N, C-alpha and C positions, 0 to 999 in steps of 0.2 A: 414565563420561562417553562421549558419542558420539564415535566415531572413534579410540578407543584411548587409551592412557595417556601416551605420549611424543611421538607424531607424528601429528597429525590432518589433515595437509594433503590427503591423498587424499580423505578424507571431505568436507572443506570444498569442495574444487574440484568434487567431484561434485555435491553439493547446490546449489552456487552456479550451475552451468551447467544442471543438469537443471531446476530450478525456473524459471530464466530462459528456457530453451527452451520449456517448456510455456506460459509466459505469452506468449512471442513467437508461438507457433503459434496461440494463441487470438486474439490481436490480428490476425494475418494473416488468419485465417478470417473474422473480423468485417469487415475492410476489403474482402476479396474478395467475400464474400457480399453486401455492400452494393451492389457494382457489378453482380453477377450476378443477384440477386433483385430489388433495388429499381430497378436501372437509373438510379441517381442519382449525382451527384457527392458527394464527401466534404464534410461540413459541420463545424461547430464541435466537436461531440462527438467526431467522428473525430480532429480535431486534438488534443483533450485526451488521447485515448488514445495517439496517436503521441508526444506530448510526455512523458507519463508513462512510456511504454515506453522512450523514449530515455534518460531518467534511470536507469531500472532497468538497462538494458544498460551504461550508463557506469559505474554502481556495481559491476556484475558484473565488468567489465574491471578496474576499480580494485582490487577485492577479489582478483582473480587475480594482479595484480602484487604485492599484499601477501603472498599465499601464496607466491609465488616468492621473496620476501625472507625468508621464515621464519615467517610467520603460521601458527599451527597447532602450533607447538612451544612448549615452556615457556620463559618469559622468562629464567630462570637459565641455561639451556643456551645460549641465543642470546647473552647478555651475556658468557659465558665464551669464546665463539668470536670474536665481533667486536662490541665495544661500540658503535663508531661506526655500523655498519650497523644495529644493533639500535635505536639512537635514531632513525634515519631511519624505520625500520619503525614505531616507536611513534608518531611524528608523523603518518605516513600513516594508521595504523590509527585514531588518535584523530579525524582529520579525516573519515574515512569515516563515523563515527558521525553526524555532522551531515547527511550525504547520506542516510543510512538513514532519518532522520526523514521524508523526503519521498517515499521509495519506497512507503510505505503510506498516504500522504496524497493525493498527486496523482491516483492512480487513482479517487478519489472524485469528481473533477470530471466525467468522462464518465457516472458513475452518476447524478449529480444532473441532468445534461443529459438523460439518458434519461427519468428520472422526470418531469421538467418537460414533455417533448414528449409523453409518454404520457398524463399525468393532469392537465395544466393546464386541460383542458376542464371540470374540476370546480371549479376555483378560480383566479381571476386572480391571487391572492396566493401561489400555490404556488411560483412561481419566486423571488419575493423571500424567502420563508421558507427554502426549501432552500439557496439560494445564500448567504443571510446566516449560516445555521448553519455551512456549510462555510467561509465566509470567515473566521469567527471562529477556526476550527481552523487555517487557513492563517496567520492573524496570530499565533496562539499559537506555532505551529511556528517562525515567523520569529524570535520572541523567544527561543525555546529555542536556535535555531541561533546567535544572537548570544551568548547567555549561555554556550554551550558553549565559546566561545573567550575571552570577556572575564572569566570568573569568576576567572581567575588572572592575576597580574601578576608577572613578564613572562609572555607567552603560553606560552613553552616549559615553564613549570612544570606546565601541564596534563598533559603526557605524560612529563615528566621530574621526578620529585619531588626529585631531588638539586639542582636549580637553586634558588638562593636567591630568595625572593619570598613573596608572600602570596596566599591564595585566599579566596573567599567561604565562608561557612558552607555546608556540603554540603546542609543541609536546604532551602536556597533552590531548588537545581536539583532536589532530590528532590520538592519540592512541585509545581514546574512539570511534572515528568514524570508524577506521579500524576494531575494534572488532565488533561494531554494524553491519557494512555492511557485514562482513564475517559470523557472526552468523545468520543474517537475511537470507543470501543466503543459508546457511546450512539448516535452517528450511524450506525454499522453496523447496529444493531438497528432504528433508524427506517427506514433505506433498505431494509431487508428486509421489515419487517412492514407498512409502509404499502402497498406495491404488492400484497402478498398479500391484504390486507383488501379492496382495491379489486377485485382479480381475482375474489375469491370471490363478489362481488355481480353479476358480469356473466353474461349469458345466453350461455354458451359451453360447448362439449362438455367433459365432466368430464376427459377425458384431456388436453385442451389446458390446462385450468386447472391440473391437477396438474403438468404438465411446466413450464409457465411459472412457476408459483408456486415450484416446486422450484429453478429457476434463480435466482430472486430470493432464495431462502432461504440462498444462499451467504453472504449478509451476516451471518447468525447465527454460523457458525463463525469468520468474520473478527472479529466482536465478542468472541467467546470468547477467541481468540488475543490480542486487544488487552488483555483483562482479565488474562490470564496474564502477558503481558509487563509489565504494570503492577506485578504482585506481585514481579517480579524486579529492579525498578529499584534498590532499596536494596542488593541483593547485588552489582549491577553497579558501583555507586559504591565499594563496599568491595573490589572484585576486586583481588587481589594478583598475578594472572597474566594480564594483559590480552591477551597474544598467543596464548592458548590457550583462548579462549572459544568452544566449539562449540555448546552448548545455546542461547546467546543468538543466535548467527548463524542457527541453524536456525529459531528462532521468528521472527526478522526476515524471513528468506526466505519462510517459509510465509505470513506475513501479507501480504507483498508479492504473492505469487502469487495468493492468494485475492481480494485487492482488484482485481487486474488482470483476473482472469477475470470477476468481478462486473461489470466495466465494459464487457464486450465483447458485451452483448446488442445485437441489431439492432432497428431500429424503422423506421416509415415514417409518412408523413403521411396523413391521411384524404383520400380522393378527394373531389372537388367534386361531391357529389350531395345530394339532399334529405335522405337519411338521416343526413348528417353534422351536421345541426342538433341531433341527440340526443347528449348527452355519452357515454352508455354505448355507443352505436353507434360513435362516433369512437374511443373507447378500445379497443373490440373490434377494429376494423379495424387499428389500430396494433399491438395485441398479436398479431393473427393472423399478421402478417409475422414477428414475433419467433418464433412457433411454427415457421413455415416455415424460418427460419434454423437453429433448433436441430435439426430433423430432416434438414436439408440434408446 
């Protein structure tokens, strides 16, 4: 297992903050480049990025607190030392799982905003289609967040099996998770492949095409990570040592990082001249600034 056999706290705190710092740097560069290259004020997609990054930082801080409480050590050892503190950790660790659902979903908002601004010139329905697809995932995640807490009565039984009570059939949450992971991966692939196909048809220097297409292709590994995480859902539900799960945390942090970086492309509006009546020309001009941002 990653991080050692008995105490994985150092490993967890490292990946927790390294991945968060990389994402934060990417977001900062995006916001700074928008002011320096485009000379424009921040708009709604920038707000989406800041909002998603705020959730990620909050989750990172929360996870750091959990690690300071003992997360990363085996549950049996923690119970032997301080059962009361361990139950507080169990409650906090369980709650953070609900937040984790959103750290790899919210970064899709600025990705959709970017695709709409770049390629809506080809279809007036693009905005409705992309936002509807993402909106369904957000709605599904909301349902999963609620189910995470209400599936057991009383709520404490979710993180403390010793409490008397009842829980729903685990297959319900398992089914929700399988669908969420598969659907999220599908969106990642769509958000990566669609712009790559459009870019390939533009009259643009090959080097620029390759660089811009490569940046959009980050959605492909994001989708692969989603599929991998989906295959581990059943194992997570049957996990007997919930305070020492490093592989799962690594997958979650990696997915969050990739999604955040995917959301930090820059873009611009087409200038008001005659050539902007041509959809390919409009897309070219907008993508050209994306290229400038990446080589900046």
